C-alpha positions as MATLAB code, in Angstrom:
seq = 'MYIDLMEYKKSLKHLEIEELLDLYFFRILGYGFVKLIARTSVTPNQVTYLGMAFGVLSGYFFSIGTEDALMTAAVLLLLANVMDCADGQLARLKKNGTQLGSMIDGLFDYIVGAASILGIGAYLSHHYPLHVVVPLTVLAGCSRSIQNLLLDLRRRFYTDTSALGDSPLMDDYDKSVHDLRRLRYARGHLAEKFVLRLSLVYFAAQRLTIRLSRINSTDFRMISTLPDDKSLIMRLWTLVGSSTHISFVIVAAFFNHLEVYFWAAITTGNLIVIILLLVETYLVHRIESTTMEVK';
ca = [
     108.757  119.238  136.184;
     105.226  118.252  137.255;
     103.259  116.438  134.556;
      99.463  116.543  134.552;
      98.819  113.095  133.063;
      95.310  113.954  131.878;
      96.497  117.112  130.165;
      99.509  115.269  128.741;
      97.233  112.628  127.193;
      95.095  115.368  125.648;
      98.232  116.721  123.955;
      98.847  113.402  122.193;
      97.499  111.813  119.031;
      95.911  108.360  119.253;
      98.223  106.359  121.508;
      98.411  103.487  119.004;
      99.925  105.682  116.280;
     102.508  107.321  118.519;
     106.083  106.057  118.448;
     107.165  104.668  121.826;
     110.215  106.947  121.815;
     107.857  109.895  121.433;
     105.484  108.751  124.167;
     108.162  108.168  126.774;
     110.774  110.745  125.866;
     110.363  113.328  123.097;
     106.739  114.235  123.802;
     107.422  114.513  127.515;
     110.122  117.086  126.727;
     107.757  118.702  124.233;
     105.045  118.906  126.866;
     107.480  120.651  129.207;
     108.274  123.205  126.506;
     104.570  123.701  125.781;
     103.896  124.411  129.468;
     106.565  127.122  129.372;
     105.030  128.911  126.367;
     101.338  128.049  126.841;
     100.438  131.533  128.137;
     102.414  133.356  125.459;
     101.382  134.315  121.926;
     103.696  131.715  120.371;
     101.839  129.748  117.691;
     102.246  126.074  116.724;
     103.576  127.132  113.302;
     106.289  129.230  114.939;
     107.330  126.201  116.997;
     107.455  124.160  113.768;
     109.693  126.756  112.091;
     111.990  126.765  115.122;
     112.261  122.983  114.891;
     113.047  123.193  111.176;
     115.808  125.714  111.916;
     117.310  123.362  114.503;
     117.100  120.480  112.030;
     118.755  122.348  109.144;
     121.501  123.634  111.456;
     122.012  120.087  112.644;
     122.649  118.965  109.054;
     125.211  121.745  108.655;
     127.120  120.691  111.773;
     127.059  117.052  110.638;
     128.744  118.139  107.411;
     131.628  119.786  109.328;
     132.564  116.384  110.710;
     134.648  117.299  113.768;
     133.910  115.599  117.073;
     132.564  118.810  118.646;
     130.441  119.511  115.561;
     128.907  116.031  115.710;
     127.911  116.540  119.343;
     126.394  119.926  118.480;
     124.538  118.367  115.540;
     123.163  115.590  117.753;
     121.866  118.073  120.346;
     120.298  120.289  117.653;
     118.614  117.256  116.097;
     117.217  116.250  119.476;
     115.838  119.773  119.964;
     114.371  119.686  116.440;
     112.437  116.519  117.240;
     111.224  117.948  120.554;
     109.871  120.966  118.647;
     108.254  118.610  116.124;
     106.389  117.004  119.011;
     105.655  120.278  120.788;
     103.974  122.066  117.864;
     101.198  119.490  117.629;
     100.854  119.281  121.400;
     100.479  123.057  121.624;
      97.865  123.033  118.843;
      95.845  120.272  120.533;
      95.940  121.862  123.979;
      95.090  125.352  122.680;
      92.714  123.917  120.075;
      94.094  126.303  117.475;
      95.480  123.843  114.938;
      94.867  124.478  111.238;
      94.943  122.390  108.061;
      97.881  124.438  106.792;
      99.696  123.976  110.077;
      99.217  120.236  109.808;
     100.693  120.280  106.293;
     103.687  122.359  107.391;
     104.236  119.959  110.274;
     104.076  117.084  107.786;
     106.850  118.694  105.734;
     108.987  118.917  108.870;
     110.088  115.265  108.788;
     111.181  115.513  105.166;
     113.032  118.828  105.512;
     114.858  117.783  108.672;
     115.386  114.288  107.283;
     116.896  115.671  104.073;
     119.175  118.009  106.040;
     120.366  115.105  108.198;
     120.934  112.769  105.244;
     122.855  115.397  103.253;
     124.875  116.431  106.300;
     125.798  112.840  107.115;
     126.664  112.232  103.465;
     129.007  115.247  103.525;
     130.555  113.951  106.756;
     131.132  110.486  105.273;
     132.744  112.019  102.177;
     135.663  112.997  104.444;
     136.276  109.332  105.264;
     135.098  107.294  102.255;
     135.363  107.681   98.449;
     132.559  109.567   96.718;
     131.573  106.605   94.532;
     130.601  104.834   97.774;
     129.131  107.779   99.673;
     126.840  109.173   96.930;
     124.809  105.999   96.225;
     124.708  105.215   99.940;
     123.335  108.700  100.663;
     120.706  108.416   97.918;
     119.614  104.950   99.091;
     119.399  106.045  102.731;
     117.416  109.157  101.808;
     114.969  107.250   99.604;
     114.591  104.509  102.211;
     113.805  106.974  104.968;
     111.321  108.880  102.795;
     109.458  105.732  101.755;
     109.344  104.436  105.323;
     107.982  107.760  106.600;
     105.422  107.886  103.793;
     104.151  104.362  104.498;
     103.905  105.044  108.232;
     102.006  108.273  107.570;
      99.561  106.331  105.400;
      98.990  103.720  108.096;
      98.340  106.442  110.653;
      95.729  107.949  108.363;
      94.189  104.537  107.762;
      94.104  103.675  111.464;
      92.327  106.887  112.461;
      90.005  106.962  109.426;
      86.335  106.565  110.301;
      84.907  106.485  106.789;
      84.141  103.405  104.761;
      85.804  103.991  101.417;
      89.268  102.926  100.190;
      91.648  105.883  100.329;
      89.026  108.405  101.467;
      91.228  110.096  104.106;
      93.606  111.058  101.318;
      90.801  112.207   99.042;
      89.312  114.365  101.797;
      92.662  116.106  102.397;
      93.317  116.316   98.650;
      89.948  118.006   98.042;
      90.592  120.480  100.869;
      93.995  121.360   99.433;
      92.568  121.848   95.924;
      89.793  124.044   97.332;
      92.247  126.170   99.327;
      94.586  126.516   96.351;
      91.731  127.670   94.117;
      90.638  130.148   96.784;
      94.145  131.649   96.877;
      94.808  131.486   93.133;
      94.171  135.162   92.450;
      94.940  136.441   95.936;
      98.010  138.578   96.431;
     100.741  137.225   98.656;
     100.246  133.901  100.457;
     103.274  132.554   98.561;
     104.334  130.218  101.372;
     100.798  128.882  101.753;
     100.464  128.266   98.003;
     103.838  126.517   97.967;
     102.881  124.214  100.841;
      99.523  123.404   99.244;
     101.160  122.486   95.927;
     103.672  120.277   97.713;
     100.837  118.610   99.610;
      99.138  117.696   96.306;
     102.358  116.039   95.125;
     102.596  114.188   98.437;
      99.002  112.945   98.221;
      99.713  111.706   94.679;
     102.753  109.807   95.962;
     100.661  108.258   98.735;
      97.942  107.170   96.317;
     100.603  105.590   94.086;
     101.897  103.731   97.139;
      98.385  102.440   97.844;
      98.121  101.084   94.316;
     101.547   99.429   94.478;
     101.035   97.826   97.903;
      97.321   97.106   97.228;
      96.519   97.890  100.866;
      93.999  100.687  101.302;
      92.127  102.207  104.218;
      89.383   99.577  104.163;
      91.922   96.739  104.160;
      93.897   98.230  107.025;
      90.774   98.754  109.113;
      89.833   95.107  108.562;
      93.278   94.070  109.805;
      92.921   96.372  112.802;
      89.698   94.614  113.887;
      91.375   91.236  114.306;
      90.757   90.016  117.872;
      94.375   89.115  118.677;
      95.716   92.647  119.029;
      94.063   95.270  116.889;
      96.872   97.806  117.378;
      99.826   95.418  116.930;
     100.350   96.063  113.201;
     100.049   99.811  113.740;
     102.519   99.661  116.608;
     105.007   97.700  114.504;
     104.796  100.300  111.730;
     105.965  102.972  114.169;
     109.343  101.187  114.301;
     110.231  102.968  111.048;
     109.014  106.389  112.212;
     110.982  109.630  112.085;
     111.757  109.622  115.816;
     113.320  106.175  115.471;
     115.501  107.462  112.634;
     116.424  110.614  114.545;
     117.271  108.665  117.706;
     119.475  106.302  115.708;
     121.294  109.270  114.134;
     121.863  110.852  117.561;
     123.287  107.634  119.023;
     125.454  107.026  115.934;
     126.774  110.610  116.183;
     127.767  110.171  119.824;
     129.733  107.040  118.872;
     131.150  108.769  115.764;
     129.841  106.045  113.434;
     127.204  107.743  111.303;
     127.678  105.243  108.497;
     125.948  102.677  110.742;
     122.760  104.734  110.538;
     122.818  104.668  106.728;
     123.200  100.903  106.661;
     120.470  100.451  109.274;
     118.026  102.665  107.335;
     118.726  100.788  104.105;
     118.725   97.240  105.491;
     116.829   96.956  108.777;
     114.283   99.677  108.026;
     113.409   98.305  104.600;
     113.323   94.729  105.909;
     110.737   95.770  108.511;
     108.664   97.428  105.766;
     108.801   94.353  103.508;
     107.800   92.027  106.355;
     104.887   94.253  107.399;
     103.619   94.587  103.814;
     103.731   90.792  103.414;
     101.926   90.291  106.731;
      99.251   92.817  105.756;
      98.729   91.149  102.383;
      98.435   87.732  104.041;
      95.948   88.995  106.634;
      93.785   90.716  104.011;
      93.643   87.531  101.915;
      92.854   85.476  105.030;
      90.023   87.793  106.029;
      88.605   87.862  102.489;
      88.700   84.054  102.160;
      87.084   83.632  105.569;
      84.344   86.083  104.600;
      83.679   84.190  101.364;
      83.505   80.876  103.224;
      80.966   82.304  105.661;
      78.815   83.553  102.767;
];
């Protein structure tokens, strides 16, 4: 497949917020799929729904637990992630992305992630006692959700051009409230109303995370202006992204050791998060003390 590098770059987000696995694998496959459907009437939302279907089916095949089912689940999960990349690429190249589409795409990681976690938990229940599997499944699911949420926040912070604390969240929150009020008395639009209500809950969770970590948009932008490597912190955050999780699940499935993924999500993933939060806090304090000394 011939890749137009300029067009491929236009299909991407900011390079610094992309996961390396996406840049050099999943988005390349997604770009190939986009080229196949670019002249059709297929919409980005339809690509997102297709990816969700692959992801949910993947969770079902994980739960079956046979060797053939695990291979099928791994392939379906790979296709789901390719679709997750392709929907945004199609929207950027066709310039027909919408706020609702962005929200639906944001739900993708959590729906597919939940299907994978539950499917793996069901698979492990065939091999380990339930009193071990249930808490492990809950911990892995919570760990993955928190890691994805924190990465999403940092992506918003990195690309934010305003000057106020958590303004990127407030802007999206206000848009969602406005759209929900507009649709309040309109007939139909049930799916849209549902997504908008979920988005409000998600924004509330993100704002709570900001308060707990005490790192907001302004702080993160200050860190990102450090002369050493302004994108290094952002790049390190992508190590806990959804594509990293999905890739780990796929590899673990091929080796028939899905429990390794759970332990990695709980231990390694959370350790990375803790280290990055500590580094961010240290850098913010260092910048603030330096600023006070200069004054």
